[in-house]
N, C-alpha and C positions, 0 to 999 in steps of 0.2 A: 504494500500500500504506500509506503514511503517513497518508493521509486516511481511507481505508476502514477502517483498524484504529484510528482515533482517536488517533494518536500525535502530533498537531499540537502539543500542549503542550510536547513535547520540543524543538521548534524555537523556540517562542515564549519559553519560559523554561526553559532546560536546568538540570538539577540533578545533583549528584553527578558532575560532570565530563563528563556526556553532552553532546555537541555534535552532534546529528543534522543541524543545518544544515551542518556541515562535510562531510557526505556528498554534498552537491550542488554542489561547486565549479564544475563545468563546465555546470551547468544554465543555458542561455541565457535572459536576461530578455526580456520582450516577444515571446515566441515565439507563433505562431498555433496553439496547441494546440487540439485538437478535443474535449477532455474537461476538466471543471472541476478535477480533482485537481491537475494540474501548476500551474495558475494559483493554486490555494490554497496549495501549497507555496511558490511564488514569493512570494505575498503575505506568508506568515509569515516567510520569510527576510528580506524587505525590512523588515518591521516590527521584527524582531529586530535589524536593523542600523540602525534609526532612519530608514529611508527611507520616510516616510509617503506621499508621492505615488506612489511605485512600488507600495506596498502597496495603495493605493486603486485604482490602475489594474488591478492583477491581480485584486482582488476584484470589480471591475466586470466584467471579462472572464469570471470564473467565474460570476457571477450571470447574465450573458447566456446562458451555456451551460446553466445550471440551469433557466432559463425554458422550455427545450425539453422538460423532463421533467415528468410529473404531480407534483403537490405531495406525494404519498405515496411518491415514489421519491427515491433519492439522499439518504437521511436523514443519512448520515455526512458527505456533502459540505455539505449545508445547515447542519448543526451546526458543522462546521469554519468555514464562512464566517461564521456568527453569532459564534462565539467569537473569531475574528480581528478582526471589526468591533468587538466589545466591547473587546478589548484595545487596539485602535487608538484608539477613542474615549476610553477612560480615560486613555491616555497623552497625548492631545492636549487633554484637558479639555473635550470636546464632550458636554455633558450630554444634549442631545436625541438625539444619535446613540447614546450609551451606553444610554439608556433603551430606545430602539428595539431595539438589539442584544441587550440583556438579555432583553427580552420574546421576541424571536425565538429566542434560545438556549434559554430555558426551554421554549418550545414544542417545539423540535427535540429536546431531551433526552428528552421524553416519547415521541418517535417512533422513537428508536433502541433496538434490543433491549437489554434489561437485561444479557444475557450479554456483549454488546459493550462496554457502558458499564463493566461490572465490571472489565474489563481496564485501563481508564484512568480511575479515579475522580477524578483531578486535573481532568478537564474539568468535572465536576459542581461541584467545589469552586471552580473558576475562575469559573463562571457565578454561583454563590452569592456569591462575593466581589464580583463585578461588580454584582450586585443590591444588595448592602449598600452599596457606594460610591454607587450611583445614589440610593438612599434617603437616605443622608447628605447628598449634594449638594442634594437637594430639600428638606432640612430635616425630613424625616420620621424623627426620631430614634428613636422607639419602634419603628418598623418596621425601621430599620437595625439596632438592637440585637437585635431578634428574629432577623433573618437572620444576623447575625454570631454570635449565640449558637449557632445551628444549625451554623454553620461551625466553631466551636470544638469542638463535640461530634464532628463528623466528623473534624476534624484530629487528635484524640487518637490515632487509629489510624494517621495518616499520617507522623508524625515530629515531632521537637522543633522543627525550624526552622519548619515550616509552622504548627504550633500557636502558636508565639510570634508569628508574623505576624498570625494571627487575633485573638489576645488583644490585641495592640497596636492593631488596628483597632477592636476593641470598646471598649478603654479610651478611644480618641479620641472615639467616639460618646458614651460616658458623660460624658466631660469636657465635650463640647459641650452636653449636656443640662443639666448643672449650671450652666454659664456662661451 
């Protein structure tokens, strides 16, 4: 349900005291699940706890299961996998993996029904933020600024904390452009 309803961001980065990861204390790691969703929840919990190797192993297991489905099926799972990979790559500073994951996540965002995405707009913003970081790391400052300006516009409706985060990232890009 967490994956299919796109609530993965509540595990990766809980806000307002929400700790969805705390709802899975007895979820056994390294289980031989037959569906990708539990592996993706396990990956996000591991990433949230800073366990990058466990995260990667769970993502690999989920990807192996997703290979059994046609590319147009399991859109929510594929989006969740891409978002988790993007978050992991950004945390470890892996530019190549972050760029690939951002590309994949952007593609998967287009494949998930708009009504489903509307329930969790933070996923779109997370992907947009990841794209901005990739563009900054690549030295494409104009493109990074463009992406982050779009994020600032979206963040206006999401709350003060998130808006400040976007503005801070945009200020960093502009500072780099001047320097």
